[in-house]
C-alpha positions as CSV (number, residue, x, y, z in Angstrom):
1,M,-27.3,9.7,30.1
2,T,-25.2,7.7,27.7
3,E,-22.3,5.7,29.3
4,P,-18.9,7.3,28.6
5,L,-16.7,5.7,26.0
6,V,-13.7,6.9,28.0
7,R,-13.7,7.4,31.8
8,I,-10.6,8.6,33.6
9,T,-10.6,8.7,37.4
10,H,-8.1,10.1,39.8
11,L,-5.3,9.9,37.3
12,A,-1.9,10.9,38.6
13,K,1.6,11.0,37.0
14,A,4.9,12.4,38.1
15,F,8.3,12.4,36.4
16,G,10.7,12.2,39.3
17,S,9.7,14.9,41.8
18,L,7.7,16.8,39.2
19,P,3.9,16.1,39.3
20,V,2.4,16.3,35.8
21,L,-1.1,15.0,36.3
22,R,-2.8,15.6,39.6
23,S,-5.9,13.4,40.2
24,I,-7.6,14.0,36.8
25,D,-11.2,13.0,36.4
26,L,-13.1,13.3,33.1
27,A,-15.5,11.4,30.9
28,V,-15.8,11.4,27.2
29,R,-19.2,10.5,25.9
30,P,-19.7,8.7,22.6
31,G,-20.6,10.7,19.5
32,R,-19.1,13.9,20.9
33,V,-16.0,16.0,20.5
34,M,-14.0,16.7,23.7
35,A,-11.5,19.5,23.4
36,I,-8.6,19.4,25.9
37,V,-7.2,22.9,26.3
38,G,-4.7,24.6,28.5
39,P,-1.3,26.3,28.3
40,N,1.9,24.5,27.5
41,G,3.0,22.3,30.4
42,A,-0.6,21.8,31.7
43,G,-0.4,18.0,31.3
44,K,-2.4,17.6,28.1
45,T,0.2,15.5,26.3
46,T,0.8,13.2,29.3
47,L,-2.9,12.7,29.7
48,I,-3.2,11.7,26.0
49,K,-0.2,9.4,26.2
50,S,-1.7,7.7,29.3
51,L,-4.9,7.1,27.4
52,L,-3.0,5.6,24.4
53,G,-0.9,3.4,26.7
54,L,2.3,5.2,25.8
55,T,3.0,6.1,29.4
56,H,1.9,4.5,32.6
57,P,0.2,6.6,35.2
58,D,1.3,6.3,38.9
59,A,-2.3,6.2,40.2
60,G,-5.9,6.2,39.0
61,E,-7.8,4.3,36.4
62,I,-8.7,4.6,32.7
63,W,-11.8,2.8,31.4
64,F,-12.5,2.3,27.7
65,G,-15.9,1.0,26.6
66,G,-16.7,0.1,30.2
67,S,-13.6,-2.0,30.8
68,G,-10.4,-1.0,32.6
69,V,-7.4,-0.8,30.4
70,R,-4.7,-1.7,32.9
71,G,-2.8,-4.6,31.5
72,D,-4.8,-4.7,28.3
73,E,-3.5,-3.6,24.9
74,A,-6.4,-4.7,22.7
75,Y,-8.4,-1.6,23.3
76,R,-5.8,0.5,21.5
77,A,-6.9,-1.0,18.1
78,R,-10.2,0.9,18.7
79,I,-8.4,4.3,18.7
80,G,-7.0,6.4,15.9
81,Y,-4.2,8.8,16.8
82,M,-3.0,11.8,14.9
83,P,0.1,13.2,16.7
84,Q,1.1,16.8,16.2
85,I,4.4,15.6,14.7
86,A,4.3,12.2,13.1
87,R,7.5,10.2,12.6
88,Y,7.4,7.5,9.9
89,P,10.2,5.6,8.2
90,E,11.6,8.2,5.8
91,N,12.6,5.7,3.1
92,L,9.0,4.5,2.6
93,T,6.5,6.0,0.3
94,G,3.1,6.9,1.7
95,A,1.5,4.1,-0.2
96,E,4.0,1.6,1.2
97,L,3.3,2.9,4.7
98,L,-0.5,2.4,4.2
99,A,0.1,-1.1,2.8
100,M,2.2,-2.0,5.8
101,L,-0.4,-0.8,8.3
102,K,-3.2,-2.7,6.4
103,D,-1.0,-5.9,6.6
104,L,-0.6,-5.4,10.3
105,R,-4.3,-5.1,10.9
106,G,-5.3,-8.0,8.7
107,E,-7.8,-8.5,5.9
108,G,-10.8,-8.0,8.2
109,A,-10.1,-4.4,8.9
110,R,-12.7,-1.9,7.7
111,L,-11.0,0.9,5.9
112,D,-11.9,4.6,5.5
113,E,-9.8,5.9,2.7
114,E,-12.1,8.9,1.8
115,L,-9.5,11.5,2.9
116,I,-7.0,10.3,0.3
117,E,-9.4,11.5,-2.4
118,L,-10.7,14.5,-0.6
119,L,-7.1,15.8,0.1
120,D,-5.9,14.9,-3.4
121,L,-3.1,12.7,-2.0
122,E,-2.8,10.0,-4.7
123,S,0.3,11.4,-6.4
124,A,2.0,12.4,-3.1
125,L,1.6,8.8,-1.7
126,A,3.8,7.5,-4.5
127,Q,6.7,9.6,-3.2
128,P,9.1,8.9,-0.3
129,L,7.9,10.5,2.9
130,R,11.3,12.3,3.3
131,V,10.5,14.5,0.3
132,L,7.0,15.6,1.3
133,S,6.3,19.0,2.7
134,G,5.2,19.4,6.3
135,G,1.6,20.1,5.2
136,T,1.5,17.0,3.0
137,R,2.9,14.9,5.8
138,Q,0.1,16.2,8.0
139,K,-2.4,15.1,5.4
140,V,-0.9,11.6,5.4
141,N,-1.0,11.7,9.2
142,A,-4.8,12.5,9.1
143,V,-5.4,9.5,6.7
144,M,-3.6,7.2,9.1
145,A,-5.8,8.3,12.0
146,F,-9.0,7.7,10.2
147,L,-7.9,4.7,8.2
148,F,-9.4,1.8,10.3
149,S,-12.7,3.6,11.2
150,P,-11.8,3.7,14.9
151,E,-14.4,4.4,17.6
152,L,-12.3,7.1,19.1
153,L,-10.0,9.5,17.3
154,V,-7.4,11.4,19.3
155,L,-6.2,14.4,17.3
156,D,-3.3,16.6,18.5
157,E,-3.2,19.9,16.7
158,P,-4.9,18.3,13.6
159,T,-4.8,21.3,11.3
160,A,-1.3,22.5,12.1
161,G,0.5,23.1,8.8
162,L,-2.5,22.6,6.6
163,D,-3.6,25.1,4.0
164,P,-7.1,26.6,4.5
165,L,-8.8,24.2,2.0
166,S,-7.2,21.1,3.6
167,S,-8.1,22.4,7.0
168,R,-11.7,22.8,6.0
169,I,-11.8,19.3,4.5
170,L,-10.5,17.8,7.7
171,K,-12.9,19.7,9.9
172,D,-15.8,18.7,7.7
173,K,-14.6,15.1,8.0
174,I,-14.5,15.3,11.8
175,L,-18.0,16.7,11.9
176,A,-19.4,14.1,9.6
177,A,-17.7,11.3,11.5
178,K,-19.1,12.7,14.8
179,A,-22.6,12.8,13.2
180,S,-22.2,9.1,12.4
181,G,-21.4,8.2,16.0
182,R,-17.6,8.5,16.2
183,T,-16.0,10.1,19.3
184,F,-13.1,12.6,19.3
185,I,-10.6,14.0,21.7
186,V,-9.0,17.1,20.1
187,T,-6.2,19.4,21.4
188,S,-5.4,22.7,19.6
189,H,-4.3,26.2,20.4
190,I,-6.7,27.5,17.8
191,M,-9.7,28.4,19.9
192,N,-12.1,29.3,17.0
193,E,-11.3,25.9,15.5
194,L,-12.2,24.1,18.7
195,E,-15.3,26.3,19.1
196,E,-16.6,25.0,15.8
197,L,-15.8,21.3,16.6
198,A,-16.2,20.8,20.3
199,D,-19.3,19.8,22.3
200,D,-17.3,19.4,25.6
201,V,-14.2,21.0,27.1
202,A,-11.6,19.9,29.6
203,F,-9.5,22.9,30.7
204,M,-6.2,21.9,32.3
205,L,-3.7,24.0,34.3
206,D,-0.7,22.8,36.2
207,G,-1.7,19.1,35.9
208,R,-5.3,19.7,37.1
209,A,-8.6,19.6,35.3
210,L,-10.1,22.9,36.5
211,F,-13.2,22.5,34.4
212,V,-14.8,19.5,32.6
213,G,-18.2,20.1,31.0
214,T,-20.0,21.3,27.9
215,L,-18.8,24.3,25.9
216,A,-22.1,26.1,26.6
217,E,-21.6,25.6,30.4
218,L,-18.1,26.9,30.2
219,K,-19.3,30.1,28.5
220,R,-22.1,30.5,31.0
221,I,-19.9,30.2,34.1
222,T,-17.3,32.6,32.7
223,C,-19.9,35.0,31.3
224,Q,-18.0,35.0,28.0
225,K,-19.4,34.6,24.4
226,T,-16.4,32.8,22.9
227,L,-14.3,29.8,23.8
228,E,-11.1,32.0,23.5
229,R,-12.4,34.5,26.1
230,A,-13.7,31.8,28.3
231,I,-10.4,30.0,28.4
232,A,-8.6,33.3,29.0
233,T,-10.9,33.9,32.0
234,M,-10.2,30.4,33.3
235,M,-6.5,30.9,33.0
236,R,-6.6,34.2,35.0
237,R,-8.7,32.5,37.7
238,G,-6.4,29.5,37.8
239,V,-3.3,31.7,38.1
240,L,-4.9,33.8,40.9
241,T,-5.9,30.6,42.7
242,E,-2.3,29.2,42.5
243,A,-0.9,32.5,43.7
244,A,-3.3,32.5,46.7
């Protein structure tokens, strides 16, 4: 089996006396889409922030491309991140923001600007970010994530606020990038969207990963035909287990 691009072992994090991640283990294989799902407060955001180096776990290890990331920042250049709510300098235009990011990366960076054309963003990029609609900001957010052709893309609610055409364009872009060998971690509350995109699923509840495996395996063990029903079944089981 192919070595994972990302491996997380025994990851734990608490904020004060509140445990948020409880010994998480999961592996993300290259060229696949891993969906991380669970209710609000399950620990999904903290897990992603730990992977991105935005928060430091209390215990456990994160490996990227076979190397531990503790004390290393260089690996983050190999990751594209699309947050659910992006915050950029409001006075800049989209074009100025893109230019600034290109300058920071240097001339050797390989650029993927296909989404600018596909999402018809040329005119919007000439305007200050403060005047753009939420949906247009989300398009800019997607362009930023894909811009430097990263090995791993972490997408948090990627189609939130997008119109149906833009959502379809972005999902087709994800599938095409996966076919070319790119790897994705995606969170979303839209289960039919994840069912279309995901190869693997990590289901989290109360800071624990109660299931990590393929989408097909999750459906099999829950005896359900859709991801939505499978996750609902896992949530009921998890709540009953916690109550016991």
